[in-house]
TIKEDO-892750 format. One record per residue (C-alpha): x, y, z. Coordinates in Angstrom, 1 decimal. Last residue first. Layout:
BEGIN
<xx->X, yy->Y, zz->Z>
...
//
This chain:
BEGIN
<xx->102.4, yy->67.5, zz->47.2>
<xx->100.2, yy->65.5, zz->44.8>
<xx->99.4, yy->61.9, zz->45.4>
<xx->99.4, yy->59.2, zz->42.7>
<xx->103.2, yy->58.7, zz->42.5>
<xx->103.2, yy->55.7, zz->44.8>
<xx->99.9, yy->54.0, zz->45.3>
<xx->98.6, yy->54.7, zz->48.8>
<xx->94.9, yy->54.9, zz->48.0>
<xx->95.0, yy->52.0, zz->45.5>
<xx->96.9, yy->49.8, zz->48.0>
<xx->94.1, yy->50.5, zz->50.6>
<xx->91.5, yy->49.6, zz->48.0>
<xx->93.2, yy->46.3, zz->47.4>
<xx->93.4, yy->45.6, zz->51.1>
<xx->89.7, yy->46.3, zz->51.5>
<xx->88.8, yy->44.0, zz->48.5>
<xx->90.9, yy->41.2, zz->49.9>
<xx->89.3, yy->41.5, zz->53.4>
<xx->85.8, yy->41.5, zz->51.9>
<xx->86.5, yy->38.4, zz->49.8>
<xx->88.1, yy->36.6, zz->52.8>
<xx->85.0, yy->37.5, zz->55.0>
<xx->82.7, yy->36.2, zz->52.3>
<xx->84.8, yy->33.0, zz->51.9>
<xx->84.9, yy->32.1, zz->55.6>
<xx->87.5, yy->29.3, zz->55.5>
<xx->89.3, yy->31.0, zz->58.5>
<xx->92.9, yy->30.7, zz->57.3>
<xx->92.7, yy->33.8, zz->55.2>
<xx->91.0, yy->35.7, zz->58.1>
<xx->93.9, yy->34.9, zz->60.4>
<xx->96.3, yy->37.0, zz->58.5>
<xx->99.5, yy->34.9, zz->57.7>
<xx->102.1, yy->35.1, zz->60.4>
<xx->105.6, yy->36.4, zz->60.3>
<xx->107.2, yy->34.9, zz->63.4>
<xx->110.1, yy->33.5, zz->61.5>
<xx->107.6, yy->31.8, zz->59.3>
<xx->104.0, yy->31.1, zz->60.2>
<xx->101.4, yy->29.9, zz->57.8>
<xx->104.0, yy->28.0, zz->55.8>
<xx->102.5, yy->27.9, zz->53.3>
<xx->100.9, yy->30.5, zz->51.0>
<xx->100.1, yy->34.3, zz->51.1>
<xx->98.7, yy->36.8, zz->48.6>
<xx->98.4, yy->40.6, zz->49.0>
<xx->95.5, yy->42.4, zz->47.2>
<xx->95.8, yy->43.4, zz->43.6>
<xx->96.4, yy->47.1, zz->42.6>
<xx->93.3, yy->49.2, zz->42.2>
<xx->91.2, yy->49.8, zz->39.0>
<xx->88.0, yy->49.0, zz->40.8>
<xx->89.1, yy->45.5, zz->41.7>
<xx->86.8, yy->43.7, zz->39.2>
<xx->87.6, yy->46.4, zz->36.7>
<xx->91.2, yy->45.3, zz->36.6>
<xx->94.1, yy->47.5, zz->37.9>
<xx->95.9, yy->44.5, zz->39.5>
<xx->94.3, yy->41.2, zz->38.7>
<xx->90.9, yy->39.9, zz->39.8>
<xx->89.6, yy->38.5, zz->36.5>
<xx->92.8, yy->37.2, zz->34.8>
<xx->92.9, yy->33.8, zz->36.6>
<xx->89.1, yy->33.2, zz->36.7>
<xx->88.8, yy->31.2, zz->33.4>
<xx->91.7, yy->29.0, zz->34.3>
<xx->94.4, yy->27.8, zz->31.8>
<xx->96.1, yy->31.2, zz->31.5>
<xx->95.5, yy->31.4, zz->27.8>
<xx->92.1, yy->29.8, zz->27.9>
<xx->90.1, yy->32.8, zz->26.9>
<xx->92.3, yy->35.7, zz->25.9>
<xx->93.2, yy->38.3, zz->28.5>
<xx->96.7, yy->37.0, zz->29.2>
<xx->97.3, yy->37.4, zz->25.4>
<xx->96.8, yy->41.2, zz->25.7>
<xx->99.2, yy->41.8, zz->28.6>
<xx->101.9, yy->39.5, zz->27.0>
<xx->101.5, yy->41.2, zz->23.6>
<xx->101.8, yy->44.6, zz->25.0>
<xx->104.8, yy->43.8, zz->27.0>
<xx->106.4, yy->41.9, zz->24.1>
<xx->105.8, yy->44.9, zz->21.9>
<xx->107.4, yy->47.2, zz->24.5>
<xx->110.5, yy->44.9, zz->24.6>
<xx->110.6, yy->45.1, zz->20.7>
<xx->110.0, yy->48.8, zz->20.4>
<xx->113.6, yy->49.9, zz->20.5>
<xx->116.4, yy->51.2, zz->22.6>
<xx->113.9, yy->52.0, zz->25.4>
<xx->112.9, yy->55.5, zz->26.5>
<xx->110.9, yy->56.4, zz->29.6>
<xx->107.4, yy->57.6, zz->30.3>
<xx->105.8, yy->54.2, zz->30.3>
<xx->104.6, yy->51.3, zz->28.1>
<xx->103.8, yy->53.9, zz->25.3>
<xx->101.2, yy->53.4, zz->22.6>
<xx->100.2, yy->55.3, zz->19.5>
<xx->97.0, yy->54.5, zz->17.6>
<xx->95.6, yy->54.2, zz->14.0>
<xx->99.1, yy->54.2, zz->12.5>
<xx->99.9, yy->54.5, zz->8.8>
<xx->99.4, yy->58.2, zz->8.1>
<xx->100.5, yy->60.2, zz->11.1>
<xx->102.8, yy->57.7, zz->12.8>
<xx->104.6, yy->56.8, zz->9.6>
<xx->104.7, yy->60.4, zz->8.7>
<xx->106.6, yy->61.1, zz->11.9>
<xx->109.7, yy->59.3, zz->10.6>
<xx->109.8, yy->56.7, zz->13.3>
<xx->112.2, yy->56.2, zz->16.2>
<xx->115.6, yy->57.6, zz->17.1>
<xx->117.2, yy->54.1, zz->16.7>
<xx->114.4, yy->51.6, zz->16.6>
<xx->110.6, yy->51.7, zz->16.5>
<xx->108.4, yy->48.7, zz->16.6>
<xx->105.1, yy->48.8, zz->14.8>
<xx->102.5, yy->46.6, zz->16.5>
<xx->99.7, yy->45.3, zz->14.3>
<xx->96.3, yy->44.3, zz->15.7>
<xx->93.6, yy->41.8, zz->14.8>
<xx->90.1, yy->40.7, zz->15.9>
<xx->90.1, yy->43.5, zz->18.6>
<xx->88.7, yy->42.7, zz->22.0>
<xx->92.2, yy->42.1, zz->23.4>
<xx->93.1, yy->45.6, zz->22.2>
<xx->90.4, yy->47.3, zz->24.1>
<xx->91.0, yy->45.3, zz->27.3>
<xx->94.7, yy->46.2, zz->27.1>
<xx->93.8, yy->49.9, zz->26.9>
<xx->91.6, yy->49.5, zz->30.0>
<xx->94.3, yy->47.8, zz->31.9>
<xx->96.9, yy->50.5, zz->31.2>
<xx->99.3, yy->51.4, zz->28.4>
<xx->100.2, yy->55.0, zz->28.2>
<xx->99.0, yy->56.7, zz->25.0>
<xx->102.0, yy->57.5, zz->22.9>
<xx->105.0, yy->59.8, zz->23.7>
<xx->107.5, yy->56.9, zz->24.2>
<xx->106.6, yy->55.3, zz->20.9>
<xx->105.1, yy->52.0, zz->19.8>
<xx->103.1, yy->52.7, zz->16.7>
<xx->99.8, yy->50.8, zz->16.7>
<xx->97.9, yy->49.6, zz->13.7>
<xx->94.4, yy->48.6, zz->14.8>
<xx->92.8, yy->46.7, zz->11.9>
<xx->90.7, yy->47.3, zz->8.8>
<xx->90.7, yy->51.1, zz->8.5>
<xx->94.4, yy->51.1, zz->9.6>
<xx->95.3, yy->49.2, zz->6.5>
<xx->94.0, yy->51.9, zz->4.1>
<xx->96.9, yy->54.2, zz->4.5>
<xx->99.2, yy->51.1, zz->4.3>
<xx->98.1, yy->50.7, zz->0.7>
<xx->97.3, yy->47.0, zz->0.3>
<xx->99.0, yy->43.6, zz->-0.1>
<xx->99.2, yy->43.1, zz->3.7>
<xx->102.8, yy->42.1, zz->4.3>
<xx->104.3, yy->43.5, zz->1.0>
<xx->102.4, yy->46.8, zz->1.3>
<xx->103.4, yy->47.1, zz->5.0>
<xx->107.1, yy->46.6, zz->4.0>
<xx->107.0, yy->49.1, zz->1.1>
<xx->105.4, yy->51.8, zz->3.2>
<xx->107.7, yy->51.2, zz->6.1>
<xx->110.7, yy->51.6, zz->3.8>
<xx->109.2, yy->54.7, zz->2.3>
<xx->108.6, yy->56.2, zz->5.7>
<xx->112.2, yy->55.8, zz->6.8>
<xx->113.2, yy->54.7, zz->10.3>
<xx->115.2, yy->57.6, zz->11.8>
<xx->118.9, yy->57.5, zz->12.8>
<xx->120.8, yy->59.0, zz->15.7>
<xx->122.2, yy->62.4, zz->16.6>
<xx->120.9, yy->65.7, zz->15.4>
<xx->120.5, yy->67.5, zz->12.1>
<xx->117.5, yy->69.4, zz->10.7>
<xx->116.4, yy->66.4, zz->8.6>
<xx->117.2, yy->63.2, zz->10.5>
<xx->119.8, yy->60.8, zz->9.3>
<xx->118.5, yy->57.7, zz->7.5>
<xx->116.9, yy->54.3, zz->8.2>
<xx->115.9, yy->51.0, zz->6.6>
<xx->119.0, yy->50.1, zz->4.5>
<xx->119.1, yy->46.4, zz->3.4>
<xx->122.2, yy->47.1, zz->1.3>
<xx->120.3, yy->48.9, zz->-1.4>
<xx->117.0, yy->50.7, zz->-0.7>
<xx->113.5, yy->49.4, zz->-1.7>
<xx->113.3, yy->47.8, zz->1.8>
<xx->111.2, yy->44.5, zz->1.7>
<xx->113.3, yy->42.1, zz->3.8>
<xx->114.5, yy->45.0, zz->6.1>
<xx->110.9, yy->45.6, zz->7.1>
<xx->110.9, yy->42.3, zz->9.1>
<xx->107.5, yy->40.7, zz->9.9>
<xx->106.7, yy->38.8, zz->13.1>
<xx->103.5, yy->36.8, zz->13.3>
<xx->101.5, yy->35.6, zz->16.3>
<xx->98.3, yy->33.9, zz->15.0>
<xx->95.9, yy->33.0, zz->17.8>
<xx->93.9, yy->29.8, zz->17.2>
<xx->93.5, yy->28.0, zz->20.5>
<xx->96.9, yy->26.4, zz->20.1>
<xx->98.3, yy->29.9, zz->19.8>
<xx->96.6, yy->31.0, zz->23.0>
<xx->98.0, yy->28.1, zz->24.9>
<xx->101.5, yy->28.7, zz->23.5>
<xx->101.4, yy->32.3, zz->24.6>
<xx->100.2, yy->31.2, zz->28.1>
<xx->103.1, yy->28.7, zz->28.3>
<xx->105.9, yy->30.9, zz->27.1>
<xx->107.7, yy->29.4, zz->24.1>
<xx->106.4, yy->32.1, zz->21.7>
<xx->108.3, yy->34.7, zz->23.7>
<xx->111.6, yy->32.9, zz->23.1>
<xx->111.2, yy->33.1, zz->19.3>
<xx->110.1, yy->36.7, zz->19.7>
<xx->113.7, yy->38.1, zz->19.6>
<xx->114.2, yy->36.4, zz->16.2>
<xx->111.9, yy->39.0, zz->14.6>
<xx->114.6, yy->41.7, zz->15.1>
<xx->113.9, yy->44.5, zz->12.6>
<xx->110.3, yy->44.5, zz->13.8>
<xx->106.7, yy->44.7, zz->12.6>
<xx->104.7, yy->42.6, zz->15.1>
<xx->101.4, yy->41.0, zz->14.1>
<xx->98.7, yy->39.7, zz->16.4>
<xx->95.9, yy->37.7, zz->14.8>
<xx->92.8, yy->36.1, zz->16.2>
<xx->91.7, yy->38.3, zz->19.0>
//
């Protein structure tokens, strides 16, 4: 990936995110991480970006004409055509749930754009006509898409070469293909014994094949007992 754009009403939230080491590593290696504020390009007076929902109800909805104007200004093209050139992802609670396979897809893309919702979310026409994908970080509701965007960006950037400083750091992680989609195995460090809680002997043995087998077995066990996966 060479470019990751976030369309957000709160671009300053991402100043902290850019200071994280793996993000800085990726940016030094050529990743562009850009934040774009629709309020700067709204055609409405007073910086308005939202309006009350048709049909009534609480909350405000991000307007389709505002998003149209913003994306046109950012990319100098009709937003309908933008999704033919890059993944444009609307962050919404009802979207495709983020998992490791989805992260791998996004990390392989040359460029993606994340659209952050706010208030009651997007006018549905934004999702229908400007987004190539929808994405949810879980079946719950946040006050806006910014935290979800940071979650997506963090997960994707970790996959980029050099971001973690070691080529193997992201290989055997929870839910990765290397672990068969299972959670990662347990880790231990010094002291080897603390309050009578001992590190498994195999990890102190120096037998790399036995250690590898032990770790894979523990990972598989965690996969079998993952909360919420079983049915009553």
